[in-house]
C-alpha positions in Angstrom: -9.0 -12.5 -7.6 -10.0 -10.1 -10.4 -10.1 -6.3 -10.2 -12.8 -4.7 -8.1 -13.6 -1.1 -7.6 -14.1 0.9 -4.4 -14.4 4.4 -3.0 -12.3 6.3 -0.6 -13.7 9.5 1.0 -12.0 12.1 3.2 -15.3 13.8 3.4 -13.7 17.2 3.1 -16.0 20.2 3.6 -15.3 22.0 0.3 -16.8 25.3 1.6 -20.3 23.7 2.1 -22.6 23.8 5.1 -21.9 20.6 7.2 -25.4 19.2 6.7 -25.1 19.7 3.0 -21.8 17.6 3.0 -23.6 14.7 4.7 -26.6 14.8 2.3 -24.3 14.9 -0.7 -22.3 12.0 0.5 -25.3 9.9 1.3 -26.7 10.5 -2.2 -23.4 9.5 -3.6 -23.3 6.3 -1.5 -26.7 5.4 -3.0 -25.1 5.9 -6.4 -22.1 3.8 -5.5 -24.4 1.0 -4.4 -26.4 1.1 -7.6 -23.3 1.3 -9.8 -21.7 -1.9 -8.4 -18.8 -0.5 -6.4 -17.6 -3.1 -3.8 -16.9 -0.8 -0.9 -17.0 2.7 0.6 -14.0 3.5 2.8 -14.3 6.6 5.0 -11.4 8.5 6.5 -11.3 9.7 10.1 -9.9 13.2 10.9 -10.3 15.6 13.7 -10.2 19.4 14.1 -9.8 20.0 10.3 -12.0 20.7 7.3 -10.4 17.7 5.7 -12.7 15.4 7.6 -16.3 16.1 8.4 -16.8 12.6 9.8 -14.6 12.5 12.9 -16.9 9.8 14.3 -17.1 7.7 11.2 -19.4 5.1 12.7 -22.2 7.6 13.1 -22.2 8.5 9.4 -21.8 4.8 8.4 -24.9 3.8 10.3 -26.8 6.0 7.9 -24.9 4.4 5.0 -26.1 1.1 6.2 -29.7 2.2 5.9 -29.3 4.0 2.5 -27.6 1.1 0.7 -28.3 -2.6 0.1 -25.1 -4.2 -1.4 -22.3 -1.7 -0.8 -19.8 -2.8 1.9 -18.4 0.0 4.0 -16.1 0.9 6.9 -13.6 3.4 8.3 -10.3 3.8 6.6 -9.3 4.0 9.3 -10.4 4.0 12.9 -7.5 5.9 14.6 -7.1 3.3 17.4 -4.9 5.3 19.8 -7.8 7.8 20.2 -10.4 5.1 21.2 -11.7 3.5 24.3 -11.7 -0.1 23.1 -14.8 -1.5 24.8 -17.1 1.1 23.2 -15.4 0.5 19.9 -16.0 -3.2 20.0 -19.7 -2.5 20.6 -19.9 0.0 17.8 -18.3 -2.4 15.3 -20.8 -5.1 16.3 -23.7 -2.7 15.9 -22.6 -1.5 12.4 -22.2 -5.1 11.2 -25.6 -6.0 12.5 -27.3 -2.9 11.1 -25.9 -3.7 7.7 -26.5 -7.4 7.7 -22.8 -8.2 7.6 -21.4 -5.5 5.3 -19.0 -3.8 7.6 -15.3 -3.6 6.9 -12.9 -2.9 9.8 -10.1 -0.4 8.9 -7.6 0.2 11.7 -4.6 2.5 11.9 -2.2 4.4 14.1 -3.1 7.8 12.8 -0.9 9.8 10.4 -1.3 13.3 11.8 0.6 14.0 15.1 -1.4 17.1 15.7 -4.7 15.2 15.7 -3.4 12.6 18.1 -2.0 15.3 20.3 -5.5 16.8 20.7 -6.4 13.5 22.4 -3.4 13.6 24.7 -1.6 10.9 22.7 2.1 11.6 21.7 3.1 10.4 18.3 6.0 8.4 19.7 3.6 6.6 22.1 0.9 5.9 19.6 2.4 2.6 18.3 2.2 0.9 21.7 -1.3 2.3 22.2 -2.4 1.1 18.8 -1.1 -2.4 19.4 -2.9 -2.7 22.7 -6.3 -1.4 21.4 -6.1 -3.6 18.3 -5.4 -6.6 20.5 -8.4 -5.8 22.8 -10.7 -5.3 19.8 -9.8 -8.6 18.3 -10.3 -10.3 21.7 -13.7 -8.7 22.2 -15.0 -9.6 18.7 -14.1 -13.2 19.1 -14.8 -14.0 22.7 -17.9 -14.4 24.9 -16.2 -12.7 27.8 -13.4 -10.0 27.6 -10.4 -10.1 29.8 -7.3 -8.0 29.4 -4.6 -6.5 31.5 -2.2 -4.1 29.8 -0.3 -0.8 30.3 -3.3 1.4 29.1 -6.5 -0.7 29.7 -7.8 -3.4 32.0 -11.0 -5.4 31.6 -12.2 -8.2 33.9 -15.0 -10.6 32.9 -16.8 -8.2 30.6 -19.8 -10.0 28.9 -19.7 -9.5 25.1 -23.5 -9.2 24.7 -23.1 -8.0 21.1 -21.4 -10.0 18.3 -20.8 -9.2 14.7 -22.6 -11.0 11.9 -19.3 -11.9 10.2 -17.4 -14.5 12.1 -14.9 -14.5 13.6 -14.9 -10.8 12.8 -15.4 -8.4 9.9 -12.6 -8.2 7.2 -9.7 -6.1 8.5 -7.9 -3.4 6.5 -4.7 -1.4 7.2 -3.1 1.5 5.4 0.4 0.4 4.2 3.3 2.5 3.3 6.3 0.1 3.5 7.2 -3.3 2.1 7.7 -4.6 5.6 4.1 -3.5 6.6 2.8 -5.3 3.5 4.5 -8.5 4.6 3.0 -8.2 8.1 -0.5 -7.6 6.7 -0.3 -10.7 4.5 0.8 -12.9 7.3 -2.0 -11.6 9.5 -4.6 -12.1 6.7 -5.3 -8.4 6.6 -6.3 -6.4 3.5 -4.2 -3.4 2.7 -4.8 0.0 1.0 -2.0 2.2 -0.4 -1.3 5.6 -1.9 1.5 6.6 -4.3 2.8 6.0 -7.8 2.4 2.5 -9.2 6.1 1.8 -9.3 6.4 2.5 -5.6 3.5 0.3 -4.8 4.6 -2.8 -6.9 7.3 -4.0 -4.4 4.6 -4.0 -1.6 2.1 -6.0 -3.6 4.7 -8.5 -4.7 5.8 -9.0 -1.1 2.2 -9.2 0.0 1.5 -12.0 -2.5 4.7 -13.8 -1.6 4.0 -13.7 2.1 0.3 -14.6 1.7 1.1 -17.7 -0.2 3.7 -18.8 2.3 1.3 -18.2 5.2 -2.0 -19.2 3.7 -1.3 -21.5 0.7 -3.9 -21.4 -2.0 -6.4 -19.3 -0.1 -7.4 -16.4 -2.4 -5.2 -13.4 -1.8 -6.5 -10.5 0.2 -7.3 -7.1 -1.2 -4.5 -4.9 -2.3 -6.1 -1.5 -2.7 -4.6 1.4 -4.7 -6.2 4.9 -4.2 -6.5 7.7 -6.7 -8.3 11.0 -7.2 -10.6 10.1 -10.1 -12.9 12.3 -12.1 -14.6 11.2 -15.3 -16.5 13.6 -17.6 -17.7 13.6 -21.2 -14.4 15.1 -22.5 -10.8 15.4 -21.2 -11.2 19.2 -21.2 -14.3 19.3 -19.1 -12.9 16.7 -16.6 -9.6 18.6 -16.2 -11.3 21.9 -15.6 -13.5 20.5 -12.9 -10.8 18.4 -11.2 -8.2 21.2 -11.3 -10.4 23.5 -9.3 -11.6 20.8 -6.9 -8.2 19.4 -6.2 -6.9 22.9 -5.2 -9.8 23.3 -2.7 -9.3 19.7 -1.4 -5.5 20.3 -0.9 -6.1 23.4 1.2 -8.1 21.2 3.5 -5.5 18.5 3.5 -2.7 21.0 4.4 -4.8 23.0 6.9 -3.6 21.6 10.2 0.0 21.1 9.0 0.2 24.8 8.0 -1.2 25.8 11.3 2.0 24.4 12.9 4.3 25.8 10.2 4.9 22.5 8.4 3.3 20.5 5.6 2.4 16.9 4.8 4.4 15.3 2.0 1.9 12.5 1.3 0.0 14.3 -1.6 1.2 16.6 -4.3 0.5 20.3 -3.7 -1.0 21.0 -7.1 -3.3 19.4 -9.6 -0.5 19.5 -12.2 1.9 17.7 -9.9 -0.8 15.1 -9.1 -1.3 14.4 -12.8 2.5 14.4 -13.5 3.1 11.9 -10.6 0.1 9.9 -11.9 -1.8 9.8 -8.6 -4.8 11.5 -10.2 -6.8 10.0 -13.1 -8.9 12.6 -14.9 -10.5 12.6 -18.3 -13.0 11.1 -20.7 -14.0 7.4 -20.2 -11.4 6.4 -22.8 -8.6 8.3 -21.0 -9.6 7.0 -17.6 -9.9 3.4 -18.8 -6.4 3.5 -20.2 -4.9 5.1 -17.1 -6.6 2.6 -14.8 -5.3 -0.3 -16.9 -1.8 1.2 -16.7 -1.9 1.5 -12.9 -3.3 -2.0 -12.5 -0.5 -3.4 -14.6 2.2 -1.3 -13.0 1.2 -1.7 -9.3 0.0 -5.3 -9.1 -3.1 -4.2 -7.2 -6.4 -6.0 -7.3 -8.7 -3.3 -5.9 -9.0 0.1 -7.4 -10.2 2.8 -5.0 -11.2 6.2 -6.2 -11.9 9.6 -4.5 -14.9 10.6 -6.6 -16.0 13.6 -4.5 -13.4 16.1 -3.3 -13.0 19.8 -2.9 -15.8 22.0 -4.3 -17.0 19.5 -6.9 -20.8 19.6 -7.2 -23.1 16.6 -6.6 -24.1 16.7 -10.3 -20.4 16.6 -11.4 -19.6 13.7 -9.0 -22.8 11.7 -10.0 -21.9 12.1 -13.7 -18.4 10.7 -12.9 -19.9 7.7 -11.1 -22.4 7.2 -14.0 -19.6 7.1 -16.5 -17.5 4.8 -14.4 -20.5 2.4 -14.2 -21.4 2.5 -17.9 -18.1 3.0 -19.7 -15.2 2.2 -17.5 -15.8 -0.6 -15.0 -17.5 -3.0 -17.5 -14.3 -3.0 -19.5 -12.4 -4.6 -16.7 -15.2 -7.1 -16.0 -15.0 -8.1 -19.7 -11.2 -8.5 -19.4 -11.6 -10.8 -16.4 -14.2 -12.9 -18.2 -11.9 -13.2 -21.2 -8.9 -14.3 -19.1 -11.1 -16.8 -17.2 -12.4 -18.3 -20.5 -8.8 -18.7 -21.8 -7.7 -20.5 -18.6 -10.7 -22.9 -18.7 -10.3 -23.6 -22.5 
């Protein structure tokens, strides 16, 4: 499988009116669709300006109508916070509304504060996640849902809705550990990751190893690597925009954690740290192409997922970044794939 490109979106508020955030993101989804990005992955957050889409399915139903080729889904549905029967029906509706373009991202939820607002303790969330995930998979693949567990019970519930994609839409999970990558591979689940390339490489190597052992020559699932990305006509212009925008974005990212006198360690605090740790890619098309190539080689990923709108970045700035990705960055990697394929077939 060659390199494909996708989009990750926290949908942080960035000081805007909420309706303006939605219109900006829908305009960008149209641009992603036209530019040839494979997928749009939307985060779920609650009670924080980091996420203005706490019910991602509602926003994604608009994405389904504003796009034609772009695949999309939550990254992730925070399963411990959901009633599973309604979620099964929502998944089926979104897959039907889009003609089979829905991608099912599931997770336990990273923020203990957000889970606590739903009355779910962090230490109890794993068991609840496992049960809801089991129910969702049953509901998507059965004509009648039956389940008896510690949190939920369903008896002979007719599954009147079905997804277009059978047996179910592609599944994604966020992965932070090598052991989780191995589990995802065995379960035939795509994965998405954050962090420096050197830290990601052991996970992608393990994923490929376990995938081959479990599924033979079936093409490997997606191993996604996320980055803050901003492309402009010069390095100087790109860095000026991204530095300001990253600072605004990080304040949203840290908002709930600071409320409780702590702070998340997942993302660097400053733009300079993000660039130093190579988890942000910012610059002219030449600079961005080189950095993406470096990350692909260093991480073993086959799916490159960018945050193209973050902080107080304007729609014009984000659209220019997408335009340059389309015209001057992504074609380079398509050409490389074609060249490799021709050498193999020669």
